C-alpha positions in Angstrom: 0.0 0.0 0.0 1.2 3.5 -0.8 0.0 6.4 1.4 0.3 10.1 0.6 0.5 12.4 3.6 0.0 16.0 2.6 -0.9 19.5 3.8 -1.4 20.7 0.2 -4.8 22.1 -0.9 -6.7 22.5 -4.2 -4.9 22.1 -7.5 -1.5 21.2 -5.9 -3.2 18.4 -3.9 -4.8 17.1 -7.0 -1.5 17.3 -9.0 0.4 15.5 -6.2 -2.3 12.8 -6.1 -2.1 12.3 -9.9 1.7 12.2 -9.9 2.1 9.8 -7.0 -1.1 7.6 -7.5 -1.5 6.7 -3.8 -3.8 4.0 -2.4 -4.7 6.3 0.5 -4.4 9.9 1.4 -4.0 11.6 4.8 -4.5 15.3 4.8 -3.0 17.3 7.6 -4.2 20.8 8.3 -4.5 23.4 11.1 -8.3 23.8 10.9 -7.9 27.4 9.7 -8.8 26.8 6.0 -12.1 25.8 4.6 -12.3 22.5 2.8 -12.9 22.5 -1.0 -15.0 20.0 -2.9 -11.8 18.5 -4.4 -10.3 17.9 -1.0 -13.4 16.2 0.3 -13.4 13.9 -2.7 -9.7 12.9 -2.4 -9.4 12.4 1.4 -8.7 9.1 2.9 -8.3 10.6 6.3 -8.0 14.0 7.8 -5.9 15.0 10.8 -5.9 18.4 12.5 -2.5 19.6 13.8 -3.5 22.6 15.9 -1.1 22.6 18.9 0.8 25.8 19.7 3.7 23.6 20.9 6.1 23.0 18.0 7.4 19.8 19.6 3.9 18.4 20.2 3.0 19.2 16.5 6.2 17.4 15.3 5.4 14.4 17.5 1.8 14.3 16.1 3.1 14.4 12.5 5.7 11.7 13.3 2.9 9.5 14.8 0.9 9.9 11.5 4.0 9.0 9.4 4.9 6.0 11.6 1.3 4.7 11.5 1.3 4.9 7.7 4.7 3.2 7.5 3.2 0.1 9.2 1.0 -0.4 6.1 3.6 0.2 3.3 5.3 3.0 1.5 4.9 6.6 2.6 5.0 9.6 0.4 4.8 13.1 1.7 3.8 16.2 -0.3 4.2 19.5 1.6 3.4 23.1 0.9 3.6 26.3 2.9 1.7 27.4 5.9 2.4 26.5 9.5 2.4 22.7 9.0 4.3 22.5 5.7 7.8 23.2 7.0 7.2 20.9 10.0 5.9 18.1 7.7 9.0 18.4 5.6 11.3 18.4 8.6 9.6 15.3 10.2 9.4 13.5 6.9 13.1 13.8 6.5 13.7 12.6 10.1 11.4 9.6 9.6 13.0 8.8 6.3 9.8 8.5 4.2 10.0 6.8 0.9 9.4 9.9 -1.3 9.1 13.6 -0.7 7.4 16.2 -2.9 6.6 19.9 -2.8 4.4 22.1 -4.9 6.2 24.8 -6.9 3.7 27.0 -8.6 1.3 24.2 -9.5 4.1 21.8 -10.5 4.9 18.9 -8.2 8.6 18.4 -7.7 10.2 15.4 -6.1 12.9 16.3 -3.5 15.7 14.2 -2.1 15.5 12.9 1.5 18.0 14.7 3.6 19.7 13.2 6.5 21.0 15.2 9.4 24.5 13.9 10.1 25.0 14.5 13.8 27.6 12.5 15.6 26.6 10.8 18.9 28.8 13.3 20.8 26.9 16.3 19.2 23.5 14.6 20.1 24.7 14.2 23.7 25.7 17.9 23.8 22.3 18.9 22.5 20.6 16.7 25.1 22.7 18.2 27.9 21.9 21.8 26.7 18.2 21.0 26.5 18.3 20.5 30.3 20.4 23.6 31.2 22.9 26.2 30.1 26.4 25.0 30.4 30.0 26.1 29.9 32.2 24.2 27.5 34.3 22.7 30.3 31.1 21.4 32.0 30.0 19.9 28.7 33.3 18.2 28.2 33.3 16.8 31.7 29.7 15.5 31.4 30.4 13.6 28.2 34.0 12.7 28.7 35.8 14.9 26.1 38.4 17.6 26.5 37.4 21.3 26.7 39.1 22.0 23.3 37.1 19.1 21.7 33.9 20.5 23.4 34.6 23.9 21.7 35.1 22.2 18.4 31.7 20.5 18.6 30.0 23.6 19.9 31.3 25.6 17.0 29.8 23.2 14.5 26.5 23.2 16.4 26.5 27.0 16.4 27.3 27.2 12.7 24.3 24.8 12.2 22.0 27.0 14.2 21.4 24.3 16.8 23.2 26.0 19.7 24.0 29.6 20.6 26.0 31.5 23.3 23.9 32.4 26.3 23.6 35.9 27.7 25.1 34.4 30.8 28.9 34.5 30.7 30.6 31.7 28.7 27.6 29.5 28.7 25.8 27.8 25.8 22.1 27.1 25.2 20.2 25.0 22.7 18.1 26.9 20.1 14.5 26.0 19.0 16.1 24.4 15.9 18.3 22.3 18.2 15.2 21.2 20.2 13.5 20.2 17.0 16.5 18.2 16.0 16.4 16.1 19.1 12.6 16.1 19.7 12.4 12.4 19.1 14.9 11.5 21.7 13.4 13.9 24.2 9.8 12.5 23.7 10.7 8.9 23.8 12.7 9.1 27.1 
């Protein structure tokens, strides 16, 4: 079975359905837009993602994707709006089979991107999700030298996952960093 999960609407949704030829369709939306006749005709399921908490929204999307993966191939077609970027992000994390977006009214297949974070950098993000720390404290907690902690922190800063705190010589995780480790945080 092939399931298309999408937040697309109207002509883009129709075009994505024609291009992918799914057996089932799950439409995600934030309950702010009115349904069209086309969407009512194409729906196999409808899920409202209306949480104000970004991590909760990502978890909800991940649950939908994982549920569909139990039944076969999963294709994701995303657009703009509040849900589109999150759907794209979670689809990449969950390694769906195919990923599409709507450009104009054209459906474009995108490559699945993998975030290549070493176990050490994931540990640093997890530590910083609990509290602000100095580089020396991070190194001590995970068993690496202070210079090595700085090296990892610089990569995480360049990636937008960590930033320097307003408190002297401390580091904090960004919202992007929290999104990156959301799965580990929720499953613990």
